[in-house]
KEZAVO-936778 format. One record per atom (N, C-alpha, C, O): residue number from 1; atom name; x, y, z. Coordinates in nm, 4 decimals, always signed. Layout:
+-----+----+----------+----------+----------+
:   i : at :       xx :       yy :       zz :
+-----+----+----------+----------+----------+
: NUM : CA :        X :        Y :        Z :
...
+-----+----+----------+----------+----------+
// end
This chain:
+-----+----+----------+----------+----------+
:   i : at :       xx :       yy :       zz :
+-----+----+----------+----------+----------+
:   1 :  N : +16.0404 :  +1.0401 :  -1.3840 :
:   1 : CA : +15.9473 :  +1.1006 :  -1.2900 :
:   1 :  C : +15.9792 :  +1.0507 :  -1.1494 :
:   1 :  O : +16.0003 :  +0.9312 :  -1.1282 :
:   2 :  N : +15.9823 :  +1.1420 :  -1.0549 :
:   2 : CA : +16.0111 :  +1.1107 :  -0.9158 :
:   2 :  C : +15.8838 :  +1.0631 :  -0.8472 :
:   2 :  O : +15.7802 :  +1.1292 :  -0.8541 :
:   3 :  N : +15.8918 :  +0.9497 :  -0.7818 :
:   3 : CA : +15.7765 :  +0.8961 :  -0.7097 :
:   3 :  C : +15.8051 :  +0.9058 :  -0.5597 :
:   3 :  O : +15.9103 :  +0.8628 :  -0.5125 :
:   4 :  N : +15.7114 :  +0.9619 :  -0.4870 :
:   4 : CA : +15.7277 :  +0.9743 :  -0.3429 :
:   4 :  C : +15.6202 :  +0.8928 :  -0.2726 :
:   4 :  O : +15.5143 :  +0.8649 :  -0.3288 :
:   5 :  N : +15.6491 :  +0.8560 :  -0.1508 :
:   5 : CA : +15.5510 :  +0.7858 :  -0.0683 :
:   5 :  C : +15.5406 :  +0.8586 :  +0.0649 :
:   5 :  O : +15.6321 :  +0.9304 :  +0.1052 :
:   6 :  N : +15.4307 :  +0.8397 :  +0.1309 :
:   6 : CA : +15.4097 :  +0.9026 :  +0.2607 :
:   6 :  C : +15.5009 :  +0.8369 :  +0.3641 :
:   6 :  O : +15.5061 :  +0.7144 :  +0.3746 :
:   7 :  N : +15.5727 :  +0.9193 :  +0.4400 :
:   7 : CA : +15.6623 :  +0.8700 :  +0.5435 :
:   7 :  C : +15.5796 :  +0.8363 :  +0.6668 :
:   7 :  O : +15.4990 :  +0.9179 :  +0.7115 :
:   8 :  N : +15.5985 :  +0.7181 :  +0.7215 :
:   8 : CA : +15.5252 :  +0.6740 :  +0.8391 :
:   8 :  C : +15.6238 :  +0.6505 :  +0.9530 :
:   8 :  O : +15.6975 :  +0.5519 :  +0.9513 :
:   9 :  N : +15.6261 :  +0.7400 :  +1.0523 :
:   9 : CA : +15.7221 :  +0.7244 :  +1.1616 :
:   9 :  C : +15.7035 :  +0.5945 :  +1.2391 :
:   9 :  O : +15.7994 :  +0.5450 :  +1.2983 :
:  10 :  N : +15.5837 :  +0.5384 :  +1.2402 :
:  10 : CA : +15.5588 :  +0.4143 :  +1.3145 :
:  10 :  C : +15.6458 :  +0.2995 :  +1.2642 :
:  10 :  O : +15.6752 :  +0.2062 :  +1.3390 :
:  11 :  N : +15.6867 :  +0.3060 :  +1.1388 :
:  11 : CA : +15.7710 :  +0.2002 :  +1.0814 :
:  11 :  C : +15.9148 :  +0.2062 :  +1.1326 :
:  11 :  O : +15.9909 :  +0.1111 :  +1.1147 :
:  12 :  N : +15.9522 :  +0.3163 :  +1.1955 :
:  12 : CA : +16.0903 :  +0.3357 :  +1.2374 :
:  12 :  C : +16.1080 :  +0.3354 :  +1.3885 :
:  12 :  O : +16.2162 :  +0.3658 :  +1.4387 :
:  13 :  N : +16.0035 :  +0.3016 :  +1.4602 :
:  13 : CA : +16.0101 :  +0.2949 :  +1.6061 :
:  13 :  C : +16.0324 :  +0.1479 :  +1.6418 :
:  13 :  O : +15.9392 :  +0.0676 :  +1.6405 :
:  14 :  N : +16.1569 :  +0.1145 :  +1.6735 :
:  14 : CA : +16.1922 :  -0.0255 :  +1.6898 :
:  14 :  C : +16.2359 :  -0.0655 :  +1.8306 :
:  14 :  O : +16.2523 :  -0.1841 :  +1.8590 :
:  15 :  N : +16.2545 :  +0.0315 :  +1.9179 :
:  15 : CA : +16.3050 :  -0.0011 :  +2.0514 :
:  15 :  C : +16.2481 :  +0.0955 :  +2.1546 :
:  15 :  O : +16.1895 :  +0.1981 :  +2.1202 :
:  16 :  N : +16.2666 :  +0.0609 :  +2.2810 :
:  16 : CA : +16.2249 :  +0.1498 :  +2.3904 :
:  16 :  C : +16.3007 :  +0.2822 :  +2.3828 :
:  16 :  O : +16.2470 :  +0.3875 :  +2.4169 :
:  17 :  N : +16.4250 :  +0.2758 :  +2.3381 :
:  17 : CA : +16.5050 :  +0.3973 :  +2.3242 :
:  17 :  C : +16.4461 :  +0.4889 :  +2.2172 :
:  17 :  O : +16.4421 :  +0.6108 :  +2.2336 :
:  18 :  N : +16.4001 :  +0.4283 :  +2.1067 :
:  18 : CA : +16.3347 :  +0.5071 :  +2.0011 :
:  18 :  C : +16.2098 :  +0.5755 :  +2.0551 :
:  18 :  O : +16.1856 :  +0.6933 :  +2.0288 :
:  19 :  N : +16.1310 :  +0.5000 :  +2.1308 :
:  19 : CA : +16.0070 :  +0.5541 :  +2.1880 :
:  19 :  C : +16.0400 :  +0.6704 :  +2.2811 :
:  19 :  O : +15.9794 :  +0.7772 :  +2.2720 :
:  20 :  N : +16.1355 :  +0.6492 :  +2.3698 :
:  20 : CA : +16.1717 :  +0.7530 :  +2.4656 :
:  20 :  C : +16.2214 :  +0.8794 :  +2.3957 :
:  20 :  O : +16.1803 :  +0.9898 :  +2.4313 :
:  21 :  N : +16.3081 :  +0.8645 :  +2.2980 :
:  21 : CA : +16.3598 :  +0.9811 :  +2.2260 :
:  21 :  C : +16.2484 :  +1.0557 :  +2.1540 :
:  21 :  O : +16.2454 :  +1.1787 :  +2.1538 :
:  22 :  N : +16.1571 :  +0.9814 :  +2.0929 :
:  22 : CA : +16.0452 :  +1.0420 :  +2.0194 :
:  22 :  C : +15.9530 :  +1.1175 :  +2.1148 :
:  22 :  O : +15.9114 :  +1.2296 :  +2.0856 :
:  23 :  N : +15.9210 :  +1.0561 :  +2.2288 :
:  23 : CA : +15.8355 :  +1.1223 :  +2.3280 :
:  23 :  C : +15.9024 :  +1.2469 :  +2.3846 :
:  23 :  O : +15.8384 :  +1.3512 :  +2.3978 :
:  24 :  N : +16.0302 :  +1.2365 :  +2.4178 :
:  24 : CA : +16.1006 :  +1.3517 :  +2.4741 :
:  24 :  C : +16.1059 :  +1.4676 :  +2.3750 :
:  24 :  O : +16.0876 :  +1.5831 :  +2.4135 :
:  25 :  N : +16.1308 :  +1.4375 :  +2.2485 :
:  25 : CA : +16.1349 :  +1.5426 :  +2.1464 :
:  25 :  C : +15.9989 :  +1.6104 :  +2.1341 :
:  25 :  O : +15.9910 :  +1.7326 :  +2.1212 :
:  26 :  N : +15.8915 :  +1.5311 :  +2.1382 :
:  26 : CA : +15.7563 :  +1.5883 :  +2.1280 :
:  26 :  C : +15.7245 :  +1.6740 :  +2.2499 :
:  26 :  O : +15.6662 :  +1.7816 :  +2.2364 :
:  27 :  N : +15.7621 :  +1.6278 :  +2.3681 :
:  27 : CA : +15.7350 :  +1.7038 :  +2.4901 :
:  27 :  C : +15.8098 :  +1.8365 :  +2.4904 :
:  27 :  O : +15.7581 :  +1.9360 :  +2.5413 :
:  28 :  N : +15.9296 :  +1.8397 :  +2.4349 :
:  28 : CA : +16.0077 :  +1.9640 :  +2.4299 :
:  28 :  C : +15.9394 :  +2.0711 :  +2.3465 :
:  28 :  O : +15.9622 :  +2.1900 :  +2.3684 :
:  29 :  N : +15.8565 :  +2.0313 :  +2.2518 :
:  29 : CA : +15.7872 :  +2.1273 :  +2.1657 :
:  29 :  C : +15.6683 :  +2.1937 :  +2.2341 :
:  29 :  O : +15.6188 :  +2.2963 :  +2.1875 :
:  30 :  N : +15.6220 :  +2.1346 :  +2.3460 :
:  30 : CA : +15.5097 :  +2.1905 :  +2.4216 :
:  30 :  C : +15.3865 :  +2.2087 :  +2.3327 :
:  30 :  O : +15.3179 :  +2.3106 :  +2.3405 :
:  31 :  N : +15.3596 :  +2.1099 :  +2.2490 :
:  31 : CA : +15.2494 :  +2.1135 :  +2.1522 :
:  31 :  C : +15.1621 :  +1.9898 :  +2.1740 :
:  31 :  O : +15.2033 :  +1.8779 :  +2.1433 :
:  32 :  N : +15.0427 :  +2.0103 :  +2.2265 :
:  32 : CA : +14.9538 :  +1.8988 :  +2.2599 :
:  32 :  C : +14.9198 :  +1.8140 :  +2.1393 :
:  32 :  O : +14.9217 :  +1.6913 :  +2.1479 :
:  33 :  N : +14.8886 :  +1.8770 :  +2.0261 :
:  33 : CA : +14.8542 :  +1.8013 :  +1.9052 :
:  33 :  C : +14.9706 :  +1.7146 :  +1.8600 :
:  33 :  O : +14.9516 :  +1.5993 :  +1.8211 :
:  34 :  N : +15.0903 :  +1.7698 :  +1.8652 :
:  34 : CA : +15.2089 :  +1.6929 :  +1.8273 :
:  34 :  C : +15.2286 :  +1.5755 :  +1.9218 :
:  34 :  O : +15.2558 :  +1.4641 :  +1.8771 :
:  35 :  N : +15.2153 :  +1.5988 :  +2.0513 :
:  35 : CA : +15.2327 :  +1.4912 :  +2.1488 :
:  35 :  C : +15.1332 :  +1.3787 :  +2.1249 :
:  35 :  O : +15.1706 :  +1.2615 :  +2.1276 :
:  36 :  N : +15.0068 :  +1.4130 :  +2.1017 :
:  36 : CA : +14.9057 :  +1.3104 :  +2.0753 :
:  36 :  C : +14.9376 :  +1.2337 :  +1.9480 :
:  36 :  O : +14.9204 :  +1.1120 :  +1.9423 :
:  37 :  N : +14.9834 :  +1.3040 :  +1.8472 :
:  37 : CA : +15.0205 :  +1.2393 :  +1.7224 :
:  37 :  C : +15.1372 :  +1.1430 :  +1.7438 :
:  37 :  O : +15.1372 :  +1.0323 :  +1.6898 :
:  38 :  N : +15.2356 :  +1.1842 :  +1.8217 :
:  38 : CA : +15.3512 :  +1.0997 :  +1.8514 :
:  38 :  C : +15.3081 :  +0.9761 :  +1.9298 :
:  38 :  O : +15.3521 :  +0.8652 :  +1.8994 :
:  39 :  N : +15.2231 :  +0.9941 :  +2.0296 :
:  39 : CA : +15.1736 :  +0.8792 :  +2.1059 :
:  39 :  C : +15.0970 :  +0.7857 :  +2.0133 :
:  39 :  O : +15.1073 :  +0.6637 :  +2.0254 :
:  40 :  N : +15.0203 :  +0.8427 :  +1.9208 :
:  40 : CA : +14.9494 :  +0.7614 :  +1.8218 :
:  40 :  C : +15.0452 :  +0.6844 :  +1.7323 :
:  40 :  O : +15.0225 :  +0.5668 :  +1.7040 :
:  41 :  N : +15.1531 :  +0.7500 :  +1.6870 :
:  41 : CA : +15.2545 :  +0.6813 :  +1.6060 :
:  41 :  C : +15.3148 :  +0.5636 :  +1.6828 :
:  41 :  O : +15.3312 :  +0.4541 :  +1.6291 :
:  42 :  N : +15.3470 :  +0.5888 :  +1.8084 :
:  42 : CA : +15.4080 :  +0.4844 :  +1.8911 :
:  42 :  C : +15.3095 :  +0.3700 :  +1.9136 :
:  42 :  O : +15.3467 :  +0.2529 :  +1.9059 :
:  43 :  N : +15.1842 :  +0.4044 :  +1.9413 :
:  43 : CA : +15.0820 :  +0.3003 :  +1.9611 :
:  43 :  C : +15.0647 :  +0.2165 :  +1.8344 :
:  43 :  O : +15.0506 :  +0.0944 :  +1.8421 :
:  44 :  N : +15.0658 :  +0.2818 :  +1.7182 :
:  44 : CA : +15.0547 :  +0.2064 :  +1.5928 :
:  44 :  C : +15.1745 :  +0.1151 :  +1.5726 :
:  44 :  O : +15.1607 :  +0.0036 :  +1.5222 :
:  45 :  N : +15.2920 :  +0.1626 :  +1.6121 :
:  45 : CA : +15.4126 :  +0.0809 :  +1.5943 :
:  45 :  C : +15.4097 :  -0.0431 :  +1.6834 :
:  45 :  O : +15.4702 :  -0.1451 :  +1.6503 :
:  46 :  N : +15.3407 :  -0.0344 :  +1.7943 :
:  46 : CA : +15.3341 :  -0.1458 :  +1.8891 :
:  46 :  C : +15.2084 :  -0.2295 :  +1.8737 :
:  46 :  O : +15.1981 :  -0.3376 :  +1.9316 :
:  47 :  N : +15.1121 :  -0.1802 :  +1.7957 :
:  47 : CA : +14.9880 :  -0.2541 :  +1.7731 :
:  47 :  C : +14.8690 :  -0.1859 :  +1.8374 :
:  47 :  O : +14.8367 :  -0.2107 :  +1.9536 :
:  48 :  N : +14.8045 :  -0.1004 :  +1.7613 :
:  48 : CA : +14.6908 :  -0.0228 :  +1.8111 :
:  48 :  C : +14.5782 :  -0.1140 :  +1.8598 :
:  48 :  O : +14.5138 :  -0.0849 :  +1.9606 :
:  49 :  N : +14.5547 :  -0.2232 :  +1.7888 :
:  49 : CA : +14.4452 :  -0.3136 :  +1.8273 :
:  49 :  C : +14.4697 :  -0.3725 :  +1.9654 :
:  49 :  O : +14.3775 :  -0.3798 :  +2.0467 :
:  50 :  N : +14.5929 :  -0.4145 :  +1.9931 :
:  50 : CA : +14.6250 :  -0.4723 :  +2.1240 :
:  50 :  C : +14.6116 :  -0.3683 :  +2.2342 :
:  50 :  O : +14.5579 :  -0.3976 :  +2.3410 :
:  51 :  N : +14.6595 :  -0.2485 :  +2.2096 :
:  51 : CA : +14.6483 :  -0.1422 :  +2.3101 :
:  51 :  C : +14.5019 :  -0.1094 :  +2.3358 :
:  51 :  O : +14.4617 :  -0.0910 :  +2.4507 :
:  52 :  N : +14.4224 :  -0.1018 :  +2.2305 :
:  52 : CA : +14.2788 :  -0.0746 :  +2.2458 :
:  52 :  C : +14.2126 :  -0.1846 :  +2.3295 :
:  52 :  O : +14.1293 :  -0.1554 :  +2.4153 :
:  53 :  N : +14.2492 :  -0.3101 :  +2.3049 :
:  53 : CA : +14.1926 :  -0.4209 :  +2.3844 :
:  53 :  C : +14.2285 :  -0.4043 :  +2.5316 :
:  53 :  O : +14.1440 :  -0.4217 :  +2.6194 :
:  54 :  N : +14.3536 :  -0.3707 :  +2.5576 :
:  54 : CA : +14.3968 :  -0.3540 :  +2.6970 :
:  54 :  C : +14.3257 :  -0.2370 :  +2.7642 :
:  54 :  O : +14.3047 :  -0.2378 :  +2.8855 :
:  55 :  N : +14.2888 :  -0.1365 :  +2.6852 :
:  55 : CA : +14.2154 :  -0.0211 :  +2.7383 :
:  55 :  C : +14.0655 :  -0.0452 :  +2.7432 :
:  55 :  O : +13.9905 :  +0.0306 :  +2.8047 :
:  56 :  N : +14.0227 :  -0.1542 :  +2.6760 :
:  56 : CA : +13.8803 :  -0.1864 :  +2.6652 :
:  56 :  C : +13.8031 :  -0.0780 :  +2.5895 :
:  56 :  O : +13.6942 :  -0.0367 :  +2.6292 :
:  57 :  N : +13.8648 :  -0.0330 :  +2.4771 :
:  57 : CA : +13.8000 :  +0.0633 :  +2.3883 :
:  57 :  C : +13.8113 :  +0.0118 :  +2.2452 :
:  57 :  O : +13.8936 :  -0.0751 :  +2.2161 :
:  58 :  N : +13.7296 :  +0.0650 :  +2.1575 :
:  58 : CA : +13.7360 :  +0.0271 :  +2.0167 :
:  58 :  C : +13.8633 :  +0.0843 :  +1.9545 :
:  58 :  O : +13.9044 :  +0.1959 :  +1.9864 :
:  59 :  N : +13.9242 :  +0.0076 :  +1.8667 :
:  59 : CA : +14.0473 :  +0.0507 :  +1.7988 :
:  59 :  C : +14.0263 :  +0.1837 :  +1.7272 :
:  59 :  O : +14.1105 :  +0.2731 :  +1.7350 :
:  60 :  N : +13.9134 :  +0.1963 :  +1.6574 :
:  60 : CA : +13.8848 :  +0.3191 :  +1.5833 :
:  60 :  C : +13.8752 :  +0.4395 :  +1.6771 :
:  60 :  O : +13.9192 :  +0.5496 :  +1.6441 :
:  61 :  N : +13.8173 :  +0.4164 :  +1.7932 :
:  61 : CA : +13.8040 :  +0.5230 :  +1.8925 :
:  61 :  C : +13.9415 :  +0.5672 :  +1.9426 :
:  61 :  O : +13.9658 :  +0.6861 :  +1.9632 :
:  62 :  N : +14.0300 :  +0.4713 :  +1.9618 :
:  62 : CA : +14.1644 :  +0.5050 :  +2.0071 :
:  62 :  C : +14.2403 :  +0.5800 :  +1.8982 :
:  62 :  O : +14.3111 :  +0.6764 :  +1.9270 :
:  63 :  N : +14.2257 :  +0.5362 :  +1.7736 :
:  63 : CA : +14.2872 :  +0.6091 :  +1.6620 :
:  63 :  C : +14.2417 :  +0.7543 :  +1.6619 :
:  63 :  O : +14.3239 :  +0.8453 :  +1.6506 :
:  64 :  N : +14.1103 :  +0.7767 :  +1.6744 :
:  64 : CA : +14.0564 :  +0.9133 :  +1.6739 :
:  64 :  C : +14.1097 :  +0.9937 :  +1.7920 :
:  64 :  O : +14.1490 :  +1.1093 :  +1.7765 :
:  65 :  N : +14.1107 :  +0.9321 :  +1.9095 :
:  65 : CA : +14.1566 :  +1.0027 :  +2.0296 :
:  65 :  C : +14.3003 :  +1.0490 :  +2.0180 :
:  65 :  O : +14.3349 :  +1.1576 :  +2.0646 :
:  66 :  N : +14.3845 :  +0.9670 :  +1.9560 :
:  66 : CA : +14.5268 :  +0.9983 :  +1.9487 :
:  66 :  C : +14.5665 :  +1.0725 :  +1.8216 :
:  66 :  O : +14.6850 :  +1.0936 :  +1.7960 :
:  67 :  N : +14.4689 :  +1.1112 :  +1.7434 :
:  67 : CA : +14.4973 :  +1.1899 :  +1.6234 :
:  67 :  C : +14.5180 :  +1.3355 :  +1.6649 :
:  67 :  O : +14.4795 :  +1.3741 :  +1.7752 :
:  68 :  N : +14.5779 :  +1.4164 :  +1.5783 :
:  68 : CA : +14.5960 :  +1.5586 :  +1.6126 :
:  68 :  C : +14.4646 :  +1.6297 :  +1.6429 :
:  68 :  O : +14.4638 :  +1.7279 :  +1.7171 :
:  69 :  N : +14.3539 :  +1.5820 :  +1.5872 :
:  69 : CA : +14.2233 :  +1.6429 :  +1.6134 :
:  69 :  C : +14.1555 :  +1.5827 :  +1.7365 :
:  69 :  O : +14.0511 :  +1.6311 :  +1.7802 :
:  70 :  N : +14.2147 :  +1.4783 :  +1.7917 :
:  70 : CA : +14.1540 :  +1.4083 :  +1.9048 :
:  70 :  C : +14.1619 :  +1.4889 :  +2.0327 :
:  70 :  O : +14.2365 :  +1.5864 :  +2.0428 :
:  71 :  N : +14.0844 :  +1.4466 :  +2.1286 :
:  71 : CA : +14.0835 :  +1.5122 :  +2.2585 :
:  71 :  C : +14.0664 :  +1.4050 :  +2.3669 :
:  71 :  O : +13.9641 :  +1.4008 :  +2.4352 :
:  72 :  N : +14.1677 :  +1.3185 :  +2.3820 :
:  72 : CA : +14.1545 :  +1.2123 :  +2.4818 :
:  72 :  C : +14.1631 :  +1.2692 :  +2.6225 :
:  72 :  O : +14.2190 :  +1.3765 :  +2.6451 :
:  73 :  N : +14.1070 :  +1.1957 :  +2.7151 :
:  73 : CA : +14.1211 :  +1.2374 :  +2.8544 :
:  73 :  C : +14.2663 :  +1.2161 :  +2.8965 :
:  73 :  O : +14.3387 :  +1.1363 :  +2.8369 :
:  74 :  N : +14.3068 :  +1.2877 :  +2.9982 :
:  74 : CA : +14.4418 :  +1.2707 :  +3.0512 :
:  74 :  C : +14.4602 :  +1.1272 :  +3.0987 :
:  74 :  O : +14.5680 :  +1.0692 :  +3.0860 :
:  75 :  N : +14.3538 :  +1.0718 :  +3.1532 :
:  75 : CA : +14.3551 :  +0.9329 :  +3.1986 :
:  75 :  C : +14.3877 :  +0.8376 :  +3.0842 :
:  75 :  O : +14.4662 :  +0.7445 :  +3.1021 :
:  76 :  N : +14.3289 :  +0.8594 :  +2.9678 :
:  76 : CA : +14.3563 :  +0.7747 :  +2.8518 :
:  76 :  C : +14.5021 :  +0.7855 :  +2.8110 :
:  76 :  O : +14.5665 :  +0.6843 :  +2.7832 :
:  77 :  N : +14.5545 :  +0.9063 :  +2.8070 :
:  77 : CA : +14.6948 :  +0.9264 :  +2.7706 :
:  77 :  C : +14.7850 :  +0.8524 :  +2.8694 :
:  77 :  O : +14.8789 :  +0.7837 :  +2.8290 :
:  78 :  N : +14.7566 :  +0.8664 :  +2.9975 :
:  78 : CA : +14.8377 :  +0.7997 :  +3.0996 :
:  78 :  C : +14.8305 :  +0.6475 :  +3.0861 :
:  78 :  O : +14.9314 :  +0.5788 :  +3.1015 :
:  79 :  N : +14.7122 :  +0.5957 :  +3.0576 :
:  79 : CA : +14.6962 :  +0.4507 :  +3.0425 :
:  79 :  C : +14.7714 :  +0.3997 :  +2.9199 :
:  79 :  O : +14.8346 :  +0.2943 :  +2.9258 :
:  80 :  N : +14.7654 :  +0.4726 :  +2.8100 :
:  80 : CA : +14.8382 :  +0.4318 :  +2.6894 :
:  80 :  C : +14.9885 :  +0.4318 :  +2.7177 :
:  80 :  O : +15.0585 :  +0.3370 :  +2.6822 :
:  81 :  N : +15.0376 :  +0.5372 :  +2.7811 :
:  81 : CA : +15.1797 :  +0.5422 :  +2.8142 :
:  81 :  C : +15.2185 :  +0.4267 :  +2.9057 :
:  81 :  O : +15.3255 :  +0.3680 :  +2.8894 :
:  82 :  N : +15.1331 :  +0.3940 :  +3.0009 :
:  82 : CA : +15.1594 :  +0.2822 :  +3.0913 :
:  82 :  C : +15.1679 :  +0.1503 :  +3.0141 :
:  82 :  O : +15.2591 :  +0.0708 :  +3.0366 :
:  83 :  N : +15.0741 :  +0.1275 :  +2.9243 :
:  83 : CA : +15.0757 :  +0.0060 :  +2.8427 :
:  83 :  C : +15.2029 :  -0.0012 :  +2.7600 :
:  83 :  O : +15.2573 :  -0.1095 :  +2.7386 :
:  84 :  N : +15.2504 :  +0.1135 :  +2.7136 :
:  84 : CA : +15.3733 :  +0.1191 :  +2.6343 :
:  84 :  C : +15.4986 :  +0.1051 :  +2.7206 :
:  84 :  O : +15.6094 :  +0.0908 :  +2.6690 :
:  85 :  N : +15.4795 :  +0.1094 :  +2.8530 :
:  85 : CA : +15.5926 :  +0.0922 :  +2.9443 :
:  85 :  C : +15.6596 :  +0.2218 :  +2.9859 :
:  85 :  O : +15.7777 :  +0.2228 :  +3.0208 :
:  86 :  N : +15.5846 :  +0.3314 :  +2.9824 :
:  86 : CA : +15.6409 :  +0.4616 :  +3.0177 :
:  86 :  C : +15.5518 :  +0.5335 :  +3.1172 :
:  86 :  O : +15.4335 :  +0.5025 :  +3.1313 :
:  87 :  N : +15.6107 :  +0.6298 :  +3.1856 :
:  87 : CA : +15.5363 :  +0.7175 :  +3.2752 :
:  87 :  C : +15.5886 :  +0.8588 :  +3.2605 :
:  87 :  O : +15.7012 :  +0.8798 :  +3.2156 :
:  88 :  N : +15.5081 :  +0.9537 :  +3.2978 :
:  88 : CA : +15.5486 :  +1.0935 :  +3.2899 :
:  88 :  C : +15.6185 :  +1.1317 :  +3.4196 :
:  88 :  O : +15.5704 :  +1.1013 :  +3.5288 :
:  89 :  N : +15.7321 :  +1.1984 :  +3.4062 :
:  89 : CA : +15.8031 :  +1.2526 :  +3.5219 :
:  89 :  C : +15.8224 :  +1.4016 :  +3.4977 :
:  89 :  O : +15.8383 :  +1.4457 :  +3.3839 :
:  90 :  N : +15.8208 :  +1.4769 :  +3.6039 :
:  90 : CA : +15.8378 :  +1.6209 :  +3.5924 :
:  90 :  C : +15.9779 :  +1.6608 :  +3.6337 :
:  90 :  O : +16.0410 :  +1.5968 :  +3.7178 :
:  91 :  N : +16.0247 :  +1.7680 :  +3.5724 :
:  91 : CA : +16.1500 :  +1.8283 :  +3.6143 :
:  91 :  C : +16.1318 :  +1.9789 :  +3.6071 :
:  91 :  O : +16.0503 :  +2.0297 :  +3.5300 :
:  92 :  N : +16.2074 :  +2.0479 :  +3.6871 :
:  92 : CA : +16.1961 :  +2.1927 :  +3.6897 :
:  92 :  C : +16.2431 :  +2.2495 :  +3.5588 :
:  92 :  O : +16.3455 :  +2.2084 :  +3.5042 :
:  93 :  N : +16.1670 :  +2.3447 :  +3.5090 :
:  93 : CA : +16.1995 :  +2.4117 :  +3.3839 :
:  93 :  C : +16.3190 :  +2.5021 :  +3.4032 :
:  93 :  O : +16.3268 :  +2.5780 :  +3.4999 :
:  94 :  N : +16.4116 :  +2.4930 :  +3.3101 :
:  94 : CA : +16.5299 :  +2.5783 :  +3.3158 :
:  94 :  C : +16.5013 :  +2.7052 :  +3.2371 :
:  94 :  O : +16.4667 :  +2.7009 :  +3.1191 :
:  95 :  N : +16.5163 :  +2.8173 :  +3.3046 :
:  95 : CA : +16.4836 :  +2.9464 :  +3.2416 :
:  95 :  C : +16.5833 :  +2.9889 :  +3.1386 :
:  95 :  O : +16.5682 :  +3.0950 :  +3.0781 :
+-----+----+----------+----------+----------+
// end
């Protein structure tokens, strides 16, 4: 019998390069739910409790906000990215 386990991307995010590649791939999809999920994966890989402390919010609240069903403020997303050592930059869309 084949036994499967749930794949957790947070276990495979080991470097800043991994984080950057994961974020860029999510941004290319132009899918808000996916982006929030990816940011949540990255936050879990780095320690959700520590990030929540730095944001001065409850860990559970941060988990909910960064879930696909979450609806965090843009400010929260920016603060989480800042804590992770990243910022959003814009570039002109190529048609």
